[in-house]
C-alpha positions, -999 to 999 in steps of 0.1 A, spaced: -397 -790 -632 -379 -785 -599 -405 -770 -575 -377 -749 -560 -373 -731 -593 -410 -724 -597 -417 -689 -583 -443 -688 -556 -457 -654 -568 -466 -644 -603 -440 -621 -619 -411 -631 -597 -383 -646 -618 -367 -673 -596 -330 -673 -589 -328 -635 -592 -326 -606 -568 -350 -584 -588 -387 -591 -587 -413 -582 -613 -445 -583 -592 -470 -561 -610 -484 -563 -645 -479 -526 -648 -444 -512 -656 -454 -478 -643 -464 -494 -609 -431 -512 -607 -408 -484 -617 -425 -453 -604 -404 -450 -572 -372 -450 -592 -387 -426 -618 -394 -401 -590 -359 -405 -576 -344 -398 -610 -370 -371 -618 -379 -388 -651 -410 -366 -656 -389 -335 -651 -363 -346 -676 -390 -354 -702 -406 -320 -697 -373 -302 -699 -364 -322 -731 -397 -312 -747 -390 -276 -738 -355 -277 -754 -370 -293 -785 -394 -263 -788 -365 -239 -784 -345 -256 -812 -374 -250 -836 -374 -212 -832 -361 -193 -862 -336 -174 -841 -322 -204 -823 -288 -201 -839 -285 -164 -834 -266 -170 -802 -243 -199 -811 -229 -204 -776 -263 -207 -760 -275 -230 -788 -245 -253 -783 -252 -254 -746 -288 -263 -751 -279 -291 -776 -254 -305 -751 -281 -305 -724 -305 -322 -748 -280 -349 -756 -275 -356 -719 -313 -357 -712 -320 -379 -742 -294 -404 -730 -311 -406 -696 -346 -409 -710 -334 -435 -734 -320 -455 -705 -354 -456 -688 -371 -465 -721 -346 -493 -725 -353 -505 -689 -390 -505 -696 -386 -526 -727 -363 -551 -709 -388 -555 -681 -418 -560 -704 -398 -585 -724 -388 -603 -692 -424 -604 -681 -435 -619 -715 -408 -646 -713 -417 -654 -677 -454 -659 -686 -443 -682 -714 -420 -702 -691 -448 -707 -666 -472 -719 -693 -448 -743 -709 -429 -753 -678 -396 -743 -695 -366 -740 -672 -344 -727 -700 -366 -698 -707 -369 -691 -670 -331 -689 -668 -332 -664 -696 -357 -643 -676 -332 -643 -647 -304 -631 -671 -326 -603 -684 -336 -591 -649 -299 -592 -639 -291 -569 -668 -318 -545 -658 -304 -544 -622 -269 -537 -636 -282 -508 -657 -302 -494 -628 -271 -495 -606 -252 -477 -632 -279 -450 -633 -279 -447 -596 -241 -443 -596 -243 -416 -623 -269 -398 -601 -242 -393 -575 -223 -372 -601 -246 -342 -596 -221 -316 -586 -221 -283 -605 -191 -292 -626 -192 -330 -624 -203 -333 -661 -173 -312 -673 -140 -323 -688 -111 -326 -663 -77 -311 -661 -53 -333 -641 -18 -324 -627 7 -349 -614 37 -339 -594 65 -361 -581 73 -357 -544 98 -371 -519 120 -398 -533 140 -383 -562 144 -405 -592 121 -431 -576 93 -405 -572 98 -392 -607 94 -427 -621 63 -432 -599 48 -400 -613 53 -413 -648 35 -446 -637 6 -426 -624 4 -406 -657 2 -439 -676 -24 -453 -652 -47 -423 -657 -43 -423 -695 -51 -460 -695 -81 -454 -673 -94 -427 -696 -89 -450 -726 -109 -477 -709 -138 -452 -702 -138 -441 -738 -125 -406 -729 -101 -386 -750 -69 -372 -735 -46 -344 -745 -12 -339 -727 -7 -302 -720 27 -302 -704 54 -326 -691 86 -319 -673 110 -348 -676 131 -361 -647 169 -360 -648 174 -397 -649 139 -413 -654 102 -405 -652 87 -371 -649 88 -342 -624 53 -331 -634 26 -335 -660 -6 -318 -669 -32 -333 -692 -69 -329 -701 -95 -357 -700 -123 -350 -724 -156 -367 -719 -189 -365 -700 -185 -367 -662 -147 -368 -665 -143 -344 -636 -170 -361 -616 -150 -393 -617 -115 -380 -614 -121 -357 -584 -119 -389 -564 -82 -391 -572 -71 -358 -556 -44 -363 -530 -11 -380 -524 -4 -415 -539 23 -437 -523 42 -465 -539 62 -492 -521 85 -515 -542 119 -529 -548 137 -501 -565 148 -507 -601 173 -479 -596 189 -494 -565 218 -518 -572 212 -532 -537 176 -541 -545 163 -524 -514 127 -515 -509 118 -478 -515 88 -457 -508 78 -430 -533 52 -403 -534 34 -382 -560 5 -358 -558 -26 -356 -580 -47 -325 -584 -79 -324 -606 -97 -293 -618 -129 -290 -639 -127 -274 -673 -147 -242 -672 -175 -235 -697 -168 -205 -719 -199 -187 -707 -187 -187 -671 -168 -154 -664 -136 -156 -645 -119 -122 -643 -82 -124 -652 -66 -90 -655 -35 -86 -678 -16 -68 -651 -20 -98 -628 -2 -121 -652 35 -127 -659 39 -145 -692 73 -162 -700 81 -179 -732 109 -205 -737 120 -233 -759 101 -266 -755 122 -294 -740 99 -322 -752 93 -341 -784 77 -323 -813 103 -318 -841 126 -290 -850 100 -262 -851 89 -269 -815 124 -272 -801 140 -243 -820 114 -216 -814 102 -201 -781 68 -217 -785 64 -229 -749 44 -206 -725 45 -202 -687 19 -180 -671 21 -169 -634 -10 -154 -618 6 -130 -594 -22 -125 -568 -25 -162 -561 9 -175 -571 -7 -201 -594 17 -212 -623 6 -230 -654 25 -239 -685 21 -255 -719 47 -266 -744 31 -294 -763 14 -274 -791 34 -262 -821 26 -225 -818 30 -201 -790 -5 -189 -796 -20 -223 -790 2 -230 -760 -9 -197 -745 -46 -204 -751 -43 -238 -735 -23 -224 -705 -51 -198 -700 -77 -225 -700 -59 -243 -673 -54 -211 -653 -91 -203 -656 -101 -237 -643 -78 -234 -613 -89 -199 -604 -126 -209 -608 -121 -239 -585 -103 -217 -560 -131 -192 -561 -158 -219 -556 -140 -233 -526 -137 -199 -510 -173 -192 -516 -183 -225 -500 -159 -218 -471 -138 -248 -480 -105 -230 -482 -92 -251 -453 -99 -283 -473 -80 -268 -502 -49 -261 -480 -51 -295 -464 -51 -312 -498 -18 -295 -505 1 -313 -477 38 -323 -481 40 -349 -508 55 -374 -483 47 -399 -456 15 -396 -436 -6 -377 -461 -13 -403 -487 -49 -411 -498 -39 -444 -514 -10 -469 -512 2 -492 -539 24 -519 -524 44 -542 -546 68 -555 -519 67 -574 -496 31 -582 -505 9 -569 -533 -20 -546 -524 -36 -513 -535 -55 -497 -507 -75 -465 -504 -71 -451 -469 -102 -430 -471 -126 -458 -479 -106 -489 -470 -113 -503 -505 -85 -526 -515 -75 -547 -545 -49 -574 -546 -42 -572 -583 -20 -541 -582 -9 -546 -618 -45 -542 -630 -49 -511 -610 -17 -496 -624 -30 -505 -659 -61 -483 -653 -86 -504 -634 -96 -476 -610 -134 -478 -611 -137 -497 -578 -117 -470 -560 -136 -442 -576 -170 -457 -569 -162 -464 -533 -151 -428 -528 -182 -414 -545 -205 -437 -525 -189 -426 -493 -193 -389 -502 -230 -395 -511 -235 -412 -478 -220 -383 -459 -242 -358 -478 -273 -380 -469 
């Protein structure tokens, strides 16, 4: 056996970054347990389990559902640590076997196991950054085309596809709430919901102006064009959070849907537009078959936007909210997607960049999102 492969210290798998030094898993992992408050999560999980056993648990259905949702989240985190413990113990057993039998193949397998543990631990550390009040919630995303006419409207439709593909990759479910088609191509705007745990925590990294540079498919002269579109993301608000919306503050308009959906949707005034008069916020929905469902969805979007506005004001971040709503044009972009004369997607906040722009436009956004969240975590620290 190559001496360079033989670990100088018991419990250190060679050729790996992770090291298993101690015969006690608790001794190895205790610092990480404290960081992730494993003991607190286990205690809270036990408390919830006791609550579910009470005879009157289902008397308040909303509270019961909330507790069950919390239990599921806590259980997944505790299961992660139990899985890491099992992987480490198994790796230690294989390592001892490799030492005794001088088996390089088994030693390599130990390295693979430790690498998997590292990957799972990094994922847990990343998820820990999503600790904001609403990070675990579903997300409501709005895309608006900006300067550039037909070019910008086509770019907005490309962004819509990009985010729907990203959500599909993450295993999230999506529901399109409203779309407004462009005159020639693309869309003027679109609003959709992303349903899944931490959807808002991830997608809040995408708020801002997105810039595209390419040879225009709509220009007979094949000239290079620059297009802009804006992305806003709002957390879906839990039903037990009270956001006061007075009827007298609302103007509700109904109209015929302009999108797909069959004769019923297009021949009845099922689409709903709601204007919140005090703030000027306008939301609309036309994708459901009934006016009642469209109104309910529009109210959900309005509630989310009002709640976010209220939080920002309470946290004295109104200035940031206004700065996020810059002109959808040059000089205010958070990210550029360049297809000509070179190919590069670059985030101007973090300087994270990717040469494979096609993959990015097909939904490969995790690198940009992680870089942004890591940067924010560093600023908070």
